[in-house]
C-alpha positions as CSV (number, residue, x, y, z in Angstrom):
1,M,-50.8,61.7,6.3
2,A,-47.0,62.3,6.4
3,E,-46.9,60.9,9.9
4,M,-48.7,57.7,8.7
5,A,-46.3,57.3,5.8
6,R,-43.3,57.5,8.1
7,E,-44.8,54.9,10.4
8,S,-45.5,52.6,7.4
9,D,-41.8,52.9,6.3
10,V,-40.4,52.1,9.7
11,S,-42.6,49.0,10.0
12,G,-41.8,47.9,6.4
13,G,-44.9,48.6,4.4
14,G,-47.3,48.0,7.2
15,V,-45.4,45.1,8.8
16,D,-43.7,45.3,12.2
17,I,-40.2,44.0,11.1
18,D,-38.8,44.1,14.6
19,R,-41.7,42.1,16.0
20,L,-41.5,39.6,13.1
21,E,-37.7,39.2,13.5
22,G,-38.1,38.6,17.2
23,E,-40.8,36.0,16.6
24,I,-38.8,34.1,14.0
25,L,-35.5,34.1,15.9
26,G,-37.3,33.0,19.1
27,A,-38.8,30.1,17.2
28,I,-35.4,29.1,15.8
29,D,-33.8,29.3,19.2
30,G,-36.5,27.0,20.6
31,V,-36.2,24.1,18.2
32,S,-34.4,20.9,19.2
33,A,-34.6,18.8,16.1
34,M,-33.4,19.2,12.5
35,D,-36.8,18.5,11.0
36,A,-38.4,21.3,13.0
37,L,-35.7,23.7,12.0
38,E,-36.2,22.8,8.4
39,Q,-39.9,23.5,8.7
40,I,-39.1,27.1,10.0
41,R,-36.8,27.6,7.1
42,V,-39.4,26.6,4.5
43,A,-42.1,28.7,6.3
44,E,-40.0,31.8,6.3
45,L,-37.5,31.6,3.4
46,G,-39.1,29.1,1.1
47,K,-40.9,30.0,-2.1
48,K,-44.2,30.6,-0.2
49,G,-42.5,31.8,3.0
50,R,-43.4,35.0,4.9
51,I,-40.2,36.8,4.2
52,T,-40.3,35.7,0.6
53,A,-43.9,37.1,0.3
54,L,-42.7,40.4,1.9
55,T,-40.0,40.7,-0.8
56,K,-42.5,40.1,-3.5
57,S,-44.9,42.8,-2.1
58,L,-42.3,45.5,-2.6
59,G,-43.7,46.3,-6.1
60,A,-46.8,47.8,-4.6
61,L,-44.9,50.5,-2.7
62,D,-43.7,53.9,-3.9
63,P,-40.0,54.1,-4.8
64,E,-38.8,55.7,-1.6
65,A,-40.8,53.3,0.6
66,R,-39.7,50.4,-1.6
67,R,-36.0,51.2,-1.1
68,E,-36.3,51.5,2.6
69,A,-38.5,48.5,3.0
70,G,-36.3,46.4,0.7
71,Q,-33.3,47.2,2.9
72,R,-35.2,46.1,6.0
73,Y,-36.4,42.9,4.4
74,N,-32.9,42.1,3.3
75,V,-31.5,42.6,6.8
76,L,-34.3,40.4,8.1
77,K,-33.7,37.7,5.5
78,Q,-29.9,37.7,6.3
79,A,-30.5,37.5,10.1
80,V,-32.9,34.6,9.8
81,A,-30.7,32.7,7.4
82,H,-27.7,33.2,9.7
83,A,-29.7,32.1,12.8
84,I,-30.9,29.0,10.9
85,A,-27.3,28.1,9.8
86,T,-26.0,28.6,13.3
87,K,-28.8,26.5,14.9
88,K,-28.2,23.8,12.3
89,E,-24.5,23.7,13.2
90,T,-25.4,23.5,16.9
91,L,-27.9,20.6,16.3
92,E,-25.3,18.7,14.2
93,S,-22.7,19.0,16.9
94,V,-25.1,17.8,19.5
95,A,-26.1,14.9,17.4
96,L,-22.5,14.0,16.7
97,D,-21.7,14.1,20.4
98,A,-24.6,11.8,21.1
99,Q,-23.5,9.4,18.4
100,L,-19.9,9.4,19.7
101,L,-21.2,8.8,23.2
102,D,-23.4,6.0,22.1
103,E,-20.7,4.3,20.0
104,T,-17.9,4.7,22.6
105,V,-15.4,1.8,22.7
106,D,-13.8,1.0,26.0
107,V,-10.1,0.8,24.9
108,T,-9.2,-0.5,28.4
109,L,-10.9,-3.8,27.7
110,P,-8.5,-6.7,27.0
111,I,-7.8,-7.5,23.4
112,R,-9.6,-10.6,22.1
113,P,-6.8,-13.0,21.1
114,E,-8.7,-14.4,18.2
115,I,-8.8,-11.0,16.4
116,M,-5.3,-9.7,17.4
117,G,-3.3,-8.7,14.3
118,R,-0.1,-10.5,13.4
119,L,2.7,-9.8,11.0
120,H,2.6,-12.2,8.0
121,P,5.6,-14.6,7.6
122,V,6.4,-13.1,4.3
123,S,6.7,-9.6,5.9
124,Q,8.8,-11.0,8.7
125,V,11.1,-13.0,6.4
126,T,11.5,-10.0,4.1
127,E,12.7,-7.9,7.1
128,E,15.1,-10.8,8.0
129,L,16.6,-10.7,4.5
130,I,17.0,-6.9,4.6
131,A,18.7,-7.2,8.0
132,I,21.2,-9.9,6.9
133,F,22.1,-8.4,3.6
134,G,22.1,-4.9,5.0
135,E,24.9,-6.0,7.3
136,M,26.8,-7.0,4.2
137,G,26.4,-3.5,2.6
138,F,23.4,-4.2,0.3
139,R,20.7,-1.6,0.0
140,V,17.1,-2.3,-0.9
141,A,15.9,-1.3,-4.5
142,E,12.4,-1.4,-5.9
143,G,10.6,-1.4,-9.2
144,P,7.1,-1.6,-10.7
145,D,5.1,-4.9,-11.0
146,V,4.2,-4.1,-14.6
147,E,7.3,-4.3,-16.8
148,D,8.2,-4.0,-20.5
149,D,9.8,-6.6,-22.6
150,F,13.3,-5.1,-22.5
151,N,13.6,-5.0,-18.7
152,N,11.9,-8.4,-18.1
153,F,13.4,-10.4,-20.9
154,S,15.7,-8.8,-23.5
155,A,18.1,-7.0,-21.2
156,L,18.5,-10.2,-19.2
157,N,19.7,-12.1,-22.2
158,I,16.5,-14.1,-22.6
159,P,16.0,-14.8,-26.3
160,P,12.6,-14.6,-28.0
161,E,12.3,-18.4,-28.2
162,H,12.9,-19.0,-24.5
163,P,10.2,-21.0,-22.7
164,A,9.8,-18.3,-20.1
165,R,8.3,-16.0,-22.7
166,Q,5.4,-18.5,-23.5
167,M,1.9,-17.6,-22.8
168,Q,1.4,-20.5,-20.4
169,D,4.2,-19.1,-18.2
170,T,3.8,-15.4,-18.3
171,F,0.9,-12.9,-17.7
172,Y,0.8,-10.6,-20.8
173,L,-1.2,-7.4,-20.8
174,Q,-3.0,-5.8,-23.6
175,A,-1.0,-2.5,-23.2
176,E,2.2,-2.3,-25.3
177,K,5.5,-0.4,-25.3
178,S,7.7,-0.3,-28.4
179,N,5.2,-2.7,-30.1
180,M,5.8,-5.3,-27.4
181,P,3.1,-6.3,-24.8
182,L,3.7,-5.3,-21.2
183,V,3.9,-8.1,-18.7
184,L,3.4,-8.7,-14.9
185,R,7.1,-9.2,-14.1
186,T,8.1,-12.9,-13.8
187,H,11.0,-12.1,-11.5
188,T,12.5,-9.1,-9.7
189,S,15.5,-9.1,-12.0
190,P,14.1,-6.0,-13.9
191,V,14.9,-4.1,-10.7
192,Q,18.6,-5.0,-11.4
193,I,18.3,-3.7,-14.9
194,R,16.7,-0.4,-13.8
195,T,19.4,0.0,-11.1
196,M,22.2,-0.4,-13.6
197,M,20.6,1.9,-16.1
198,S,20.0,4.7,-13.4
199,G,23.7,5.4,-12.8
200,P,27.3,4.2,-13.1
201,P,28.6,1.2,-11.1
202,P,29.5,-0.1,-8.6
203,Y,26.1,-1.6,-7.5
204,R,25.2,-3.6,-4.4
205,I,21.4,-4.1,-4.0
206,I,18.7,-6.6,-3.1
207,A,15.3,-6.4,-4.7
208,P,12.5,-8.0,-2.7
209,G,9.0,-7.9,-4.2
210,R,6.0,-9.6,-5.8
211,T,6.3,-11.6,-9.0
212,Y,3.8,-13.4,-11.2
213,R,3.7,-16.7,-13.1
214,C,1.0,-19.0,-14.4
215,D,1.3,-21.8,-11.8
216,Y,-0.8,-23.0,-8.8
217,D,-0.1,-26.0,-6.5
218,L,1.3,-26.8,-3.0
219,T,4.5,-25.0,-3.7
220,H,3.5,-22.5,-6.5
221,T,1.0,-19.6,-6.7
222,P,0.2,-17.2,-9.5
223,M,1.6,-14.4,-7.4
224,F,4.6,-15.0,-5.1
225,H,7.5,-13.1,-3.5
226,Q,11.1,-13.1,-4.6
227,V,14.3,-11.4,-3.5
228,E,17.2,-11.1,-5.9
229,G,20.7,-9.6,-5.2
230,L,23.2,-7.9,-7.5
231,L,26.8,-6.9,-6.8
232,I,28.9,-5.3,-9.5
233,D,32.4,-3.9,-9.0
234,R,35.8,-4.3,-10.6
235,R,37.2,-7.3,-8.7
236,T,34.2,-9.6,-7.6
237,H,34.6,-13.3,-8.4
238,M,32.8,-16.5,-7.8
239,G,34.5,-17.0,-4.4
240,H,32.8,-13.8,-3.1
241,L,29.5,-15.1,-4.3
242,K,29.9,-18.4,-2.5
243,G,31.1,-16.7,0.7
244,C,28.2,-14.2,0.7
245,L,25.5,-16.9,0.2
246,T,27.1,-19.3,2.7
247,D,27.0,-16.6,5.4
248,F,23.5,-15.8,4.4
249,V,22.0,-19.3,4.8
250,R,23.8,-19.9,8.1
251,T,22.6,-16.6,9.5
252,F,19.1,-17.0,8.2
253,F,18.6,-20.5,9.6
254,E,20.6,-19.5,12.7
255,R,22.9,-22.5,12.5
256,D,26.7,-22.1,11.9
257,D,27.1,-25.8,10.8
258,I,24.8,-25.9,7.8
259,P,26.7,-27.7,5.0
260,V,26.4,-26.1,1.5
261,R,27.2,-27.0,-2.0
262,F,27.1,-25.3,-5.4
263,R,26.0,-27.3,-8.5
264,P,26.5,-26.1,-12.1
265,S,23.3,-24.9,-13.6
266,Y,22.1,-22.7,-16.4
267,F,20.4,-19.2,-16.3
268,P,20.4,-16.9,-19.4
269,F,21.5,-13.9,-17.3
270,T,24.5,-15.5,-15.5
271,E,27.7,-17.3,-16.7
272,P,28.9,-19.4,-15.0
273,S,25.6,-20.3,-13.2
274,A,25.0,-22.5,-10.1
275,E,22.3,-23.7,-7.8
276,M,23.0,-23.7,-4.1
277,D,22.0,-26.7,-1.9
278,I,21.9,-26.9,1.8
279,G,22.3,-30.1,3.9
280,C,19.1,-31.5,5.4
281,R,17.5,-34.6,6.8
282,R,14.0,-35.7,5.7
283,T,11.7,-37.8,7.8
284,A,8.1,-38.9,7.2
285,D,6.8,-35.9,9.1
286,E,9.5,-33.2,8.9
287,L,12.4,-31.6,7.1
288,I,15.4,-30.8,9.4
289,I,17.8,-28.1,8.0
290,G,21.5,-28.4,8.7
291,E,21.9,-32.1,9.4
292,G,21.7,-35.4,7.7
293,D,22.9,-36.7,4.3
294,D,20.3,-35.2,2.0
295,W,20.4,-32.0,0.1
296,L,17.8,-29.3,-0.6
297,E,18.1,-26.7,-3.4
298,I,17.6,-23.2,-1.9
299,L,18.5,-20.6,-4.6
300,G,20.0,-19.9,-8.0
301,C,23.0,-17.7,-8.6
302,G,26.0,-16.9,-10.8
303,M,28.3,-14.3,-12.3
304,V,26.4,-11.7,-14.3
305,H,26.5,-12.5,-18.0
306,P,28.5,-10.0,-20.1
307,N,25.6,-9.6,-22.4
308,V,23.5,-8.3,-19.5
309,L,26.2,-5.7,-18.7
310,R,26.4,-4.6,-22.3
311,A,22.6,-4.2,-22.5
312,V,22.7,-1.6,-19.8
313,G,25.8,0.2,-21.0
314,V,28.3,-1.3,-18.5
315,D,31.7,-2.4,-19.9
316,P,32.2,-6.1,-19.1
317,E,35.9,-5.7,-19.7
318,V,36.1,-3.4,-16.6
319,W,33.1,-4.4,-14.4
320,Q,31.9,-7.8,-13.3
321,G,29.8,-9.2,-10.5
322,F,27.3,-11.7,-9.3
323,A,23.6,-12.1,-8.9
324,F,21.3,-14.5,-7.0
325,G,17.6,-15.0,-6.5
326,M,15.3,-17.0,-4.2
327,G,11.6,-17.3,-3.3
328,I,10.7,-15.5,-0.1
329,D,7.6,-17.6,0.4
330,R,9.6,-20.8,0.0
331,I,12.4,-20.0,2.5
332,A,9.7,-18.9,4.9
333,M,8.0,-22.3,4.5
334,L,11.4,-24.1,5.2
335,K,12.3,-22.0,8.2
336,Y,8.9,-21.9,10.0
337,G,7.6,-25.3,8.9
338,I,4.6,-24.1,6.8
339,P,3.4,-27.0,4.6
340,D,1.2,-25.4,2.0
341,L,2.1,-22.2,0.1
342,R,-1.5,-21.5,-0.8
343,T,-2.4,-20.9,2.8
344,F,-0.1,-17.8,2.7
345,F,-2.8,-16.0,0.7
346,E,-6.1,-17.2,2.2
347,G,-6.4,-14.6,5.0
348,D,-7.3,-17.1,7.7
349,L,-6.9,-15.5,11.2
350,R,-6.3,-18.9,12.8
351,W,-3.3,-19.4,10.4
352,S,-2.0,-15.9,11.1
353,G,-2.3,-16.6,14.8
354,N,-0.2,-19.7,14.5
355,Y,2.4,-18.6,12.0
356,G,2.3,-14.8,12.3
357,F,4.6,-12.6,14.3
358,G,4.1,-9.8,16.8
359,A,4.6,-6.2,15.9
360,I,7.6,-5.9,18.1
361,D,9.4,-9.0,16.6
362,V,11.8,-6.8,14.7
363,P,14.6,-9.0,13.2
364,T,18.2,-8.0,13.7
365,T,21.4,-9.9,13.2
366,Y,22.6,-9.0,16.7
367,G,19.4,-9.5,18.6
368,G,18.0,-12.5,16.8
369,L,16.1,-12.9,13.5
370,S,13.2,-15.0,14.6
371,R,11.0,-15.5,17.7
């Protein structure tokens, strides 16, 4: 009787554990599909599985036999679970390899020209602007597209009754700051305000970025791109502004003989203010920059208004400077002969193929700005 009890304990309550483990592990090793592996898992470890049933039968054994059989069942359960997990990982790896092999792309095939990516003219012209003004010592500054009333209007000497604040011109948001609604910035001038409030002068920056206004036609879109410049120091005057912008347009359009003129104008944030024109010739089919007797307005500029300096804590009795701004999309249209601003945002690959730039067309003032 004692010999029979020991045999029963070794085999796990009348079950040959070693034979059962070998049978299950062999079945696991032989499967080649995930669904077959799942069937084995359910048959052995599921609620009605064989190993689960063995565990439930422990209550019928005496305490000593139950303890030994329980240990054997637990080792069996862990071995089977580990084997299933290992086999699952192997099958997943094989399936992934097969998928990758089936979906292989031959990268040696020639690129289809109709799907080859090109740099957008706005991206290219922005890099051209950065290259030109970078040579003059300007650094690039950035700011958020969503602005508060102070940065977008008040600090720029734009009074509450100014037309630019009207609902038909500005995108107002429901969110507020200091009891005033936030806006999608109508120009990149708030970047100038943020720059001047971030530290003491001098300042020499350009601020390219997206801006937003309620407008849509051949030459206006609700979202467009602007670049604005700011220079503040102790001795800057209008002559420096004119020289800086004259050098800019001649470098940008790559013609040393472009005539320029500055006409008096009005902007709330500059005094005196001016608009810059460049010489051109218009025909029925084209606009030629740099020759002819006609003029084309290109940008607005002026000396920074003392009220703007006071708003950001800069003493206008000590510091002065100039600011300017222009539309990146518009000067891109002029330089590269693009007739309709709306096509900039339509995502047509044919348009990109015609007006876009290659990835290696990096503009520099010494190597050439455009293709």
